[in-house]
mmCIF file of the N, C-alpha and C atoms, coordinates in Angstrom:
data_MODEL
# 
_entry.id   MODEL 
# 
loop_
_atom_site.group_PDB 
_atom_site.id 
_atom_site.type_symbol 
_atom_site.label_atom_id 
_atom_site.label_alt_id 
_atom_site.label_comp_id 
_atom_site.label_asym_id 
_atom_site.label_entity_id 
_atom_site.label_seq_id 
_atom_site.pdbx_PDB_ins_code 
_atom_site.Cartn_x 
_atom_site.Cartn_y 
_atom_site.Cartn_z 
_atom_site.occupancy 
_atom_site.B_iso_or_equiv 
_atom_site.pdbx_formal_charge 
_atom_site.auth_seq_id 
_atom_site.auth_comp_id 
_atom_site.auth_asym_id 
_atom_site.auth_atom_id 
_atom_site.pdbx_PDB_model_num 
ATOM 1   N N  . MET A 1 1  ? -11.467 130.622 -18.320 1.00 0.00 ? 1  MET A N  1 
ATOM 2   C CA . MET A 1 1  ? -10.595 130.791 -19.461 1.00 0.00 ? 1  MET A CA 1 
ATOM 3   C C  . MET A 1 1  ? -11.060 131.986 -20.286 1.00 0.00 ? 1  MET A C  1 
ATOM 4   N N  . THR A 1 2  ? -10.110 132.803 -20.614 1.00 0.00 ? 2  THR A N  1 
ATOM 5   C CA . THR A 1 2  ? -10.444 133.963 -21.435 1.00 0.00 ? 2  THR A CA 1 
ATOM 6   C C  . THR A 1 2  ? -10.331 133.587 -22.909 1.00 0.00 ? 2  THR A C  1 
ATOM 7   N N  . HIS A 1 3  ? -10.809 134.463 -23.727 1.00 0.00 ? 3  HIS A N  1 
ATOM 8   C CA . HIS A 1 3  ? -10.747 134.254 -25.175 1.00 0.00 ? 3  HIS A CA 1 
ATOM 9   C C  . HIS A 1 3  ? -9.292  134.159 -25.645 1.00 0.00 ? 3  HIS A C  1 
ATOM 10  N N  . ASP A 1 4  ? -8.428  134.983 -25.095 1.00 0.00 ? 4  ASP A N  1 
ATOM 11  C CA . ASP A 1 4  ? -7.019  134.956 -25.485 1.00 0.00 ? 4  ASP A CA 1 
ATOM 12  C C  . ASP A 1 4  ? -6.358  133.631 -25.120 1.00 0.00 ? 4  ASP A C  1 
ATOM 13  N N  . THR A 1 5  ? -6.695  133.072 -23.984 1.00 0.00 ? 5  THR A N  1 
ATOM 14  C CA . THR A 1 5  ? -6.137  131.782 -23.574 1.00 0.00 ? 5  THR A CA 1 
ATOM 15  C C  . THR A 1 5  ? -6.575  130.675 -24.522 1.00 0.00 ? 5  THR A C  1 
ATOM 16  N N  . VAL A 1 6  ? -7.849  130.674 -24.858 1.00 0.00 ? 6  VAL A N  1 
ATOM 17  C CA . VAL A 1 6  ? -8.374  129.678 -25.785 1.00 0.00 ? 6  VAL A CA 1 
ATOM 18  C C  . VAL A 1 6  ? -7.727  129.843 -27.163 1.00 0.00 ? 6  VAL A C  1 
ATOM 19  N N  . LEU A 1 7  ? -7.526  131.068 -27.587 1.00 0.00 ? 7  LEU A N  1 
ATOM 20  C CA . LEU A 1 7  ? -6.915  131.347 -28.880 1.00 0.00 ? 7  LEU A CA 1 
ATOM 21  C C  . LEU A 1 7  ? -5.473  130.833 -28.941 1.00 0.00 ? 7  LEU A C  1 
ATOM 22  N N  . VAL A 1 8  ? -4.699  131.113 -27.918 1.00 0.00 ? 8  VAL A N  1 
ATOM 23  C CA . VAL A 1 8  ? -3.310  130.642 -27.876 1.00 0.00 ? 8  VAL A CA 1 
ATOM 24  C C  . VAL A 1 8  ? -3.279  129.117 -27.827 1.00 0.00 ? 8  VAL A C  1 
ATOM 25  N N  . PHE A 1 9  ? -4.134  128.517 -27.018 1.00 0.00 ? 9  PHE A N  1 
ATOM 26  C CA . PHE A 1 9  ? -4.194  127.055 -26.921 1.00 0.00 ? 9  PHE A CA 1 
ATOM 27  C C  . PHE A 1 9  ? -4.546  126.428 -28.267 1.00 0.00 ? 9  PHE A C  1 
ATOM 28  N N  . SER A 1 10 ? -5.555  126.951 -28.940 1.00 0.00 ? 10 SER A N  1 
ATOM 29  C CA . SER A 1 10 ? -5.986  126.358 -30.203 1.00 0.00 ? 10 SER A CA 1 
ATOM 30  C C  . SER A 1 10 ? -4.955  126.561 -31.311 1.00 0.00 ? 10 SER A C  1 
ATOM 31  N N  . LYS A 1 11 ? -4.285  127.694 -31.330 1.00 0.00 ? 11 LYS A N  1 
ATOM 32  C CA . LYS A 1 11 ? -3.256  127.921 -32.341 1.00 0.00 ? 11 LYS A CA 1 
ATOM 33  C C  . LYS A 1 11 ? -2.056  127.012 -32.111 1.00 0.00 ? 11 LYS A C  1 
ATOM 34  N N  . THR A 1 12 ? -1.654  126.856 -30.875 1.00 0.00 ? 12 THR A N  1 
ATOM 35  C CA . THR A 1 12 ? -0.497  126.023 -30.566 1.00 0.00 ? 12 THR A CA 1 
ATOM 36  C C  . THR A 1 12 ? -0.786  124.560 -30.853 1.00 0.00 ? 12 THR A C  1 
ATOM 37  N N  . TRP A 1 13 ? -1.842  124.021 -30.261 1.00 0.00 ? 13 TRP A N  1 
ATOM 38  C CA . TRP A 1 13 ? -2.132  122.604 -30.435 1.00 0.00 ? 13 TRP A CA 1 
ATOM 39  C C  . TRP A 1 13 ? -2.663  122.299 -31.824 1.00 0.00 ? 13 TRP A C  1 
ATOM 40  N N  . GLY A 1 14 ? -3.285  123.245 -32.470 1.00 0.00 ? 14 GLY A N  1 
ATOM 41  C CA . GLY A 1 14 ? -3.716  123.049 -33.857 1.00 0.00 ? 14 GLY A CA 1 
ATOM 42  C C  . GLY A 1 14 ? -2.526  122.905 -34.783 1.00 0.00 ? 14 GLY A C  1 
ATOM 43  N N  . ALA A 1 15 ? -1.504  123.724 -34.576 1.00 0.00 ? 15 ALA A N  1 
ATOM 44  C CA . ALA A 1 15 ? -0.288  123.632 -35.390 1.00 0.00 ? 15 ALA A CA 1 
ATOM 45  C C  . ALA A 1 15 ? 0.435   122.319 -35.138 1.00 0.00 ? 15 ALA A C  1 
ATOM 46  N N  . ILE A 1 16 ? 0.497   121.905 -33.887 1.00 0.00 ? 16 ILE A N  1 
ATOM 47  C CA . ILE A 1 16 ? 1.145   120.629 -33.558 1.00 0.00 ? 16 ILE A CA 1 
ATOM 48  C C  . ILE A 1 16 ? 0.364   119.471 -34.172 1.00 0.00 ? 16 ILE A C  1 
ATOM 49  N N  . TYR A 1 17 ? -0.950  119.514 -34.088 1.00 0.00 ? 17 TYR A N  1 
ATOM 50  C CA . TYR A 1 17 ? -1.793  118.475 -34.676 1.00 0.00 ? 17 TYR A CA 1 
ATOM 51  C C  . TYR A 1 17 ? -1.566  118.380 -36.183 1.00 0.00 ? 17 TYR A C  1 
ATOM 52  N N  . LEU A 1 18 ? -1.560  119.503 -36.886 1.00 0.00 ? 18 LEU A N  1 
ATOM 53  C CA . LEU A 1 18 ? -1.352  119.489 -38.333 1.00 0.00 ? 18 LEU A CA 1 
ATOM 54  C C  . LEU A 1 18 ? 0.045   118.991 -38.693 1.00 0.00 ? 18 LEU A C  1 
ATOM 55  N N  . LEU A 1 19 ? 1.035   119.334 -37.902 1.00 0.00 ? 19 LEU A N  1 
ATOM 56  C CA . LEU A 1 19 ? 2.387   118.857 -38.142 1.00 0.00 ? 19 LEU A CA 1 
ATOM 57  C C  . LEU A 1 19 ? 2.454   117.333 -37.975 1.00 0.00 ? 19 LEU A C  1 
ATOM 58  N N  . VAL A 1 20 ? 1.812   116.806 -36.952 1.00 0.00 ? 20 VAL A N  1 
ATOM 59  C CA . VAL A 1 20 ? 1.804   115.355 -36.724 1.00 0.00 ? 20 VAL A CA 1 
ATOM 60  C C  . VAL A 1 20 ? 1.079   114.638 -37.863 1.00 0.00 ? 20 VAL A C  1 
ATOM 61  N N  . VAL A 1 21 ? -0.051  115.170 -38.306 1.00 0.00 ? 21 VAL A N  1 
ATOM 62  C CA . VAL A 1 21 ? -0.788  114.556 -39.414 1.00 0.00 ? 21 VAL A CA 1 
ATOM 63  C C  . VAL A 1 21 ? 0.049   114.590 -40.692 1.00 0.00 ? 21 VAL A C  1 
ATOM 64  N N  . PHE A 1 22 ? 0.722   115.698 -40.959 1.00 0.00 ? 22 PHE A N  1 
ATOM 65  C CA . PHE A 1 22 ? 1.569   115.811 -42.133 1.00 0.00 ? 22 PHE A CA 1 
ATOM 66  C C  . PHE A 1 22 ? 2.713   114.800 -42.084 1.00 0.00 ? 22 PHE A C  1 
ATOM 67  N N  . LEU A 1 23 ? 3.382   114.704 -40.946 1.00 0.00 ? 23 LEU A N  1 
ATOM 68  C CA . LEU A 1 23 ? 4.490   113.758 -40.818 1.00 0.00 ? 23 LEU A CA 1 
ATOM 69  C C  . LEU A 1 23 ? 4.011   112.317 -40.946 1.00 0.00 ? 23 LEU A C  1 
ATOM 70  N N  . ALA A 1 24 ? 2.842   112.016 -40.419 1.00 0.00 ? 24 ALA A N  1 
ATOM 71  C CA . ALA A 1 24 ? 2.282   110.667 -40.561 1.00 0.00 ? 24 ALA A CA 1 
ATOM 72  C C  . ALA A 1 24 ? 1.993   110.352 -42.024 1.00 0.00 ? 24 ALA A C  1 
ATOM 73  N N  . ALA A 1 25 ? 1.477   111.319 -42.778 1.00 0.00 ? 25 ALA A N  1 
ATOM 74  C CA . ALA A 1 25 ? 1.211   111.111 -44.201 1.00 0.00 ? 25 ALA A CA 1 
ATOM 75  C C  . ALA A 1 25 ? 2.504   110.909 -44.984 1.00 0.00 ? 25 ALA A C  1 
ATOM 76  N N  . VAL A 1 26 ? 3.538   111.650 -44.649 1.00 0.00 ? 26 VAL A N  1 
ATOM 77  C CA . VAL A 1 26 ? 4.824   111.498 -45.325 1.00 0.00 ? 26 VAL A CA 1 
ATOM 78  C C  . VAL A 1 26 ? 5.427   110.136 -45.023 1.00 0.00 ? 26 VAL A C  1 
ATOM 79  N N  . VAL A 1 27 ? 5.389   109.726 -43.772 1.00 0.00 ? 27 VAL A N  1 
ATOM 80  C CA . VAL A 1 27 ? 5.931   108.417 -43.396 1.00 0.00 ? 27 VAL A CA 1 
ATOM 81  C C  . VAL A 1 27 ? 5.139   107.307 -44.085 1.00 0.00 ? 27 VAL A C  1 
ATOM 82  N N  . TRP A 1 28 ? 3.816   107.434 -44.120 1.00 0.00 ? 28 TRP A N  1 
ATOM 83  C CA . TRP A 1 28 ? 2.965   106.431 -44.771 1.00 0.00 ? 28 TRP A CA 1 
ATOM 84  C C  . TRP A 1 28 ? 3.302   106.333 -46.255 1.00 0.00 ? 28 TRP A C  1 
ATOM 85  N N  . THR A 1 29 ? 3.516   107.454 -46.898 1.00 0.00 ? 29 THR A N  1 
ATOM 86  C CA . THR A 1 29 ? 3.780   107.473 -48.334 1.00 0.00 ? 29 THR A CA 1 
ATOM 87  C C  . THR A 1 29 ? 5.149   106.908 -48.670 1.00 0.00 ? 29 THR A C  1 
ATOM 88  N N  . TYR A 1 30 ? 6.149   107.266 -47.923 1.00 0.00 ? 30 TYR A N  1 
ATOM 89  C CA . TYR A 1 30 ? 7.514   106.879 -48.244 1.00 0.00 ? 30 TYR A CA 1 
ATOM 90  C C  . TYR A 1 30 ? 8.006   105.643 -47.492 1.00 0.00 ? 30 TYR A C  1 
ATOM 91  N N  . TRP A 1 31 ? 7.123   104.935 -46.805 1.00 0.00 ? 31 TRP A N  1 
ATOM 92  C CA . TRP A 1 31 ? 7.518   103.721 -46.101 1.00 0.00 ? 31 TRP A CA 1 
ATOM 93  C C  . TRP A 1 31 ? 8.008   102.700 -47.130 1.00 0.00 ? 31 TRP A C  1 
ATOM 94  N N  . PRO A 1 32 ? 9.156   102.068 -46.905 1.00 0.00 ? 32 PRO A N  1 
ATOM 95  C CA . PRO A 1 32 ? 9.749   101.194 -47.926 1.00 0.00 ? 32 PRO A CA 1 
ATOM 96  C C  . PRO A 1 32 ? 8.847   100.056 -48.412 1.00 0.00 ? 32 PRO A C  1 
ATOM 97  N N  . SER A 1 33 ? 8.021   99.502  -47.571 1.00 0.00 ? 33 SER A N  1 
ATOM 98  C CA . SER A 1 33 ? 7.172   98.390  -48.001 1.00 0.00 ? 33 SER A CA 1 
ATOM 99  C C  . SER A 1 33 ? 6.044   98.838  -48.931 1.00 0.00 ? 33 SER A C  1 
ATOM 100 N N  . ARG A 1 34 ? 5.761   100.122 -49.013 1.00 0.00 ? 34 ARG A N  1 
ATOM 101 C CA . ARG A 1 34 ? 4.703   100.633 -49.889 1.00 0.00 ? 34 ARG A CA 1 
ATOM 102 C C  . ARG A 1 34 ? 5.226   101.009 -51.266 1.00 0.00 ? 34 ARG A C  1 
ATOM 103 N N  . ARG A 1 35 ? 6.522   100.888 -51.477 1.00 0.00 ? 35 ARG A N  1 
ATOM 104 C CA . ARG A 1 35 ? 7.128   101.295 -52.748 1.00 0.00 ? 35 ARG A CA 1 
ATOM 105 C C  . ARG A 1 35 ? 6.513   100.544 -53.929 1.00 0.00 ? 35 ARG A C  1 
ATOM 106 N N  . LYS A 1 36 ? 6.300   99.239  -53.803 1.00 0.00 ? 36 LYS A N  1 
ATOM 107 C CA . LYS A 1 36 ? 5.746   98.450  -54.905 1.00 0.00 ? 36 LYS A CA 1 
ATOM 108 C C  . LYS A 1 36 ? 4.347   98.922  -55.268 1.00 0.00 ? 36 LYS A C  1 
ATOM 109 N N  . VAL A 1 37 ? 3.557   99.287  -54.291 1.00 0.00 ? 37 VAL A N  1 
ATOM 110 C CA . VAL A 1 37 ? 2.194   99.769  -54.553 1.00 0.00 ? 37 VAL A CA 1 
ATOM 111 C C  . VAL A 1 37 ? 2.241   101.029 -55.420 1.00 0.00 ? 37 VAL A C  1 
ATOM 112 N N  . TYR A 1 38 ? 3.121   101.953 -55.070 1.00 0.00 ? 38 TYR A N  1 
ATOM 113 C CA . TYR A 1 38 ? 3.207   103.204 -55.815 1.00 0.00 ? 38 TYR A CA 1 
ATOM 114 C C  . TYR A 1 38 ? 3.876   103.009 -57.172 1.00 0.00 ? 38 TYR A C  1 
ATOM 115 N N  . ASP A 1 39 ? 4.843   102.093 -57.266 1.00 0.00 ? 39 ASP A N  1 
ATOM 116 C CA . ASP A 1 39 ? 5.444   101.792 -58.562 1.00 0.00 ? 39 ASP A CA 1 
ATOM 117 C C  . ASP A 1 39 ? 4.425   101.158 -59.504 1.00 0.00 ? 39 ASP A C  1 
ATOM 118 N N  . ASP A 1 40 ? 3.618   100.249 -58.988 1.00 0.00 ? 40 ASP A N  1 
ATOM 119 C CA . ASP A 1 40 ? 2.570   99.644  -59.807 1.00 0.00 ? 40 ASP A CA 1 
ATOM 120 C C  . ASP A 1 40 ? 1.540   100.686 -60.261 1.00 0.00 ? 40 ASP A C  1 
ATOM 121 N N  . ALA A 1 41 ? 1.171   101.584 -59.383 1.00 0.00 ? 41 ALA A N  1 
ATOM 122 C CA . ALA A 1 41 ? 0.212   102.634 -59.743 1.00 0.00 ? 41 ALA A CA 1 
ATOM 123 C C  . ALA A 1 41 ? 0.801   103.575 -60.784 1.00 0.00 ? 41 ALA A C  1 
ATOM 124 N N  . ALA A 1 42 ? 2.099   103.844 -60.691 1.00 0.00 ? 42 ALA A N  1 
ATOM 125 C CA . ALA A 1 42 ? 2.739   104.737 -61.660 1.00 0.00 ? 42 ALA A CA 1 
ATOM 126 C C  . ALA A 1 42 ? 2.813   104.097 -63.045 1.00 0.00 ? 42 ALA A C  1 
ATOM 127 N N  . GLN A 1 43 ? 2.953   102.794 -63.090 1.00 0.00 ? 43 GLN A N  1 
ATOM 128 C CA . GLN A 1 43 ? 3.083   102.092 -64.368 1.00 0.00 ? 43 GLN A CA 1 
ATOM 129 C C  . GLN A 1 43 ? 1.738   101.661 -64.956 1.00 0.00 ? 43 GLN A C  1 
ATOM 130 N N  . SER A 1 44 ? 0.670   101.690 -64.200 1.00 0.00 ? 44 SER A N  1 
ATOM 131 C CA . SER A 1 44 ? -0.613  101.177 -64.667 1.00 0.00 ? 44 SER A CA 1 
ATOM 132 C C  . SER A 1 44 ? -1.161  101.893 -65.903 1.00 0.00 ? 44 SER A C  1 
ATOM 133 N N  . PRO A 1 45 ? -0.999  103.198 -66.080 1.00 0.00 ? 45 PRO A N  1 
ATOM 134 C CA . PRO A 1 45 ? -1.496  103.808 -67.312 1.00 0.00 ? 45 PRO A CA 1 
ATOM 135 C C  . PRO A 1 45 ? -0.720  103.340 -68.554 1.00 0.00 ? 45 PRO A C  1 
ATOM 136 N N  . LEU A 1 46 ? 0.489   102.847 -68.366 1.00 0.00 ? 46 LEU A N  1 
ATOM 137 C CA . LEU A 1 46 ? 1.311   102.425 -69.481 1.00 0.00 ? 46 LEU A CA 1 
ATOM 138 C C  . LEU A 1 46 ? 1.126   100.952 -69.832 1.00 0.00 ? 46 LEU A C  1 
ATOM 139 N N  . ASP A 1 47 ? 0.496   100.198 -68.961 1.00 0.00 ? 47 ASP A N  1 
ATOM 140 C CA . ASP A 1 47 ? 0.308   98.771  -69.190 1.00 0.00 ? 47 ASP A CA 1 
ATOM 141 C C  . ASP A 1 47 ? -0.813  98.511  -70.190 1.00 0.00 ? 47 ASP A C  1 
ATOM 142 N N  . ASP A 1 48 ? -0.595  97.520  -71.047 1.00 0.00 ? 48 ASP A N  1 
ATOM 143 C CA . ASP A 1 48 ? -1.625  97.033  -71.983 1.00 0.00 ? 48 ASP A CA 1 
ATOM 144 C C  . ASP A 1 48 ? -2.240  98.148  -72.831 1.00 0.00 ? 48 ASP A C  1 
ATOM 145 N N  . GLN A 1 49 ? -1.460  99.107  -73.202 1.00 0.00 ? 49 GLN A N  1 
ATOM 146 C CA . GLN A 1 49 ? -1.985  100.151 -74.085 1.00 0.00 ? 49 GLN A CA 1 
ATOM 147 C C  . GLN A 1 49 ? -1.747  99.744  -75.513 1.00 0.00 ? 49 GLN A C  1 
ATOM 148 N N  . GLU A 1 50 ? -2.748  99.908  -76.310 1.00 0.00 ? 50 GLU A N  1 
ATOM 149 C CA . GLU A 1 50 ? -2.639  99.587  -77.729 1.00 0.00 ? 50 GLU A CA 1 
ATOM 150 C C  . GLU A 1 50 ? -2.498  100.886 -78.512 1.00 0.00 ? 50 GLU A C  1 
ATOM 151 N N  . ASP A 1 51 ? -1.870  100.798 -79.636 1.00 0.00 ? 51 ASP A N  1 
ATOM 152 C CA . ASP A 1 51 ? -1.728  101.987 -80.488 1.00 0.00 ? 51 ASP A CA 1 
ATOM 153 C C  . ASP A 1 51 ? -2.908  102.091 -81.439 1.00 0.00 ? 51 ASP A C  1 
ATOM 154 N N  . GLN A 1 52 ? -4.087  102.144 -80.885 1.00 0.00 ? 52 GLN A N  1 
ATOM 155 C CA . GLN A 1 52 ? -5.304  102.246 -81.672 1.00 0.00 ? 52 GLN A CA 1 
ATOM 156 C C  . GLN A 1 52 ? -6.155  103.383 -81.126 1.00 0.00 ? 52 GLN A C  1 
ATOM 157 N N  . PRO A 1 53 ? -7.023  103.902 -81.953 1.00 0.00 ? 53 PRO A N  1 
ATOM 158 C CA . PRO A 1 53 ? -7.959  104.906 -81.427 1.00 0.00 ? 53 PRO A CA 1 
ATOM 159 C C  . PRO A 1 53 ? -8.875  104.288 -80.379 1.00 0.00 ? 53 PRO A C  1 
ATOM 160 N N  . TRP A 1 54 ? -9.510  105.109 -79.605 1.00 0.00 ? 54 TRP A N  1 
ATOM 161 C CA . TRP A 1 54 ? -10.358 104.646 -78.522 1.00 0.00 ? 54 TRP A CA 1 
ATOM 162 C C  . TRP A 1 54 ? -11.567 103.864 -79.038 1.00 0.00 ? 54 TRP A C  1 
ATOM 163 N N  . ARG A 1 55 ? -12.126 104.275 -80.152 1.00 0.00 ? 55 ARG A N  1 
ATOM 164 C CA . ARG A 1 55 ? -13.350 103.625 -80.675 1.00 0.00 ? 55 ARG A CA 1 
ATOM 165 C C  . ARG A 1 55 ? -13.060 102.359 -81.363 1.00 0.00 ? 55 ARG A C  1 
# 
């Protein structure tokens, strides 16, 4: 294998690998059963807040 062959192989399969990882992360994030987890996390800073100074 020459350097050029290895370079083309790594660029091609590296791009495919990154695309698959990205799509898996998007599917994991937007999967309908995970919606409640993200809604709860979005609302958690607003829960049980008092209108008092920190001290």
